[in-house]
C-alpha positions as CSV (number, residue, x, y, z in Angstrom):
1,M,15.8,35.8,-20.8
2,R,16.6,36.1,-17.1
3,P,19.9,36.8,-15.2
4,S,19.7,33.2,-13.9
5,D,20.2,32.0,-17.5
6,F,23.9,33.0,-17.1
7,I,24.3,30.8,-14.0
8,V,25.0,27.1,-14.3
9,E,25.6,24.3,-11.8
10,A,28.9,22.6,-11.9
11,Y,30.4,19.7,-9.8
12,F,33.6,20.4,-7.9
13,E,35.2,17.2,-6.6
14,Q,37.6,19.2,-4.3
15,L,34.6,21.0,-2.7
16,G,32.6,17.8,-2.5
17,G,29.5,18.9,-4.4
18,I,27.7,21.1,-6.8
19,R,28.1,24.9,-6.9
20,R,26.4,27.6,-8.9
21,V,28.8,29.3,-11.2
22,S,28.8,31.8,-14.1
23,D,28.3,30.5,-17.6
24,A,31.2,32.7,-18.6
25,P,31.7,30.9,-22.0
26,R,28.1,31.8,-23.0
27,V,28.5,35.4,-21.9
28,D,31.8,35.7,-23.8
29,K,30.3,34.2,-26.9
30,L,27.4,36.8,-26.6
31,R,30.1,39.5,-26.4
32,L,31.4,38.5,-29.8
33,Q,28.1,37.7,-31.6
34,P,24.4,37.7,-30.9
35,E,22.5,34.4,-30.4
36,A,20.0,33.7,-33.2
37,D,17.0,33.2,-31.0
38,V,17.6,35.9,-28.4
39,G,17.6,39.6,-29.0
40,D,20.4,41.9,-27.9
41,L,18.0,44.0,-25.9
42,D,16.9,41.0,-23.8
43,V,20.5,39.9,-23.4
44,A,21.6,43.4,-22.3
45,H,18.7,43.7,-19.8
46,S,19.5,40.3,-18.3
47,L,23.3,41.0,-18.1
48,A,22.6,44.4,-16.5
49,L,20.3,42.8,-13.9
50,L,22.9,40.2,-13.2
51,A,25.7,42.7,-12.8
52,H,23.6,45.0,-10.7
53,G,22.5,42.2,-8.4
54,E,26.0,40.9,-8.0
55,L,27.5,44.3,-7.3
56,E,24.8,45.2,-4.9
57,T,25.2,41.9,-3.0
58,Y,28.9,42.4,-2.9
59,G,28.6,45.8,-1.4
60,T,25.9,45.0,1.2
61,R,25.9,41.4,2.4
62,R,28.7,39.5,0.7
63,G,26.7,36.7,-0.8
64,E,27.6,37.1,-4.4
65,Q,27.9,34.1,-6.8
66,L,30.4,35.5,-9.3
67,V,34.1,35.7,-8.7
68,D,36.1,38.8,-9.9
69,E,36.9,37.2,-13.3
70,D,33.2,36.4,-13.9
71,I,31.8,39.8,-13.1
72,S,34.5,41.2,-15.5
73,V,33.2,38.9,-18.2
74,V,29.6,40.0,-17.5
75,L,30.5,43.7,-17.7
76,R,32.6,43.3,-20.9
77,G,29.7,41.3,-22.4
78,L,27.2,44.0,-21.4
79,R,29.3,46.7,-22.9
80,A,29.6,44.8,-26.2
81,V,25.9,44.0,-26.4
82,L,25.0,47.6,-25.6
83,G,27.4,48.7,-28.3
84,R,25.5,46.6,-30.8
85,L,22.4,48.4,-29.7
86,D,24.2,51.8,-30.1
87,I,23.9,52.5,-26.4
88,K,26.9,54.1,-24.7
89,F,28.3,52.3,-21.6
């Protein structure tokens, strides 16, 4: 699993094209229960990399892909997955 697995392309008519956005429903589903074919450790690692990359980009060059609501979903998902692994966050 990679951080990019949590980013999808969506068409926005009002913007006139396709944009890369968070797959927030998938992250939120992972917060509630693990996926059968992906281990929680892989999910946690990918979510941590995604959050780190987004927050670093936000703080340095302002090219982040996630809006405030999305980074919140990612961090909540990361906390829940780490909890299942008995890792404090």
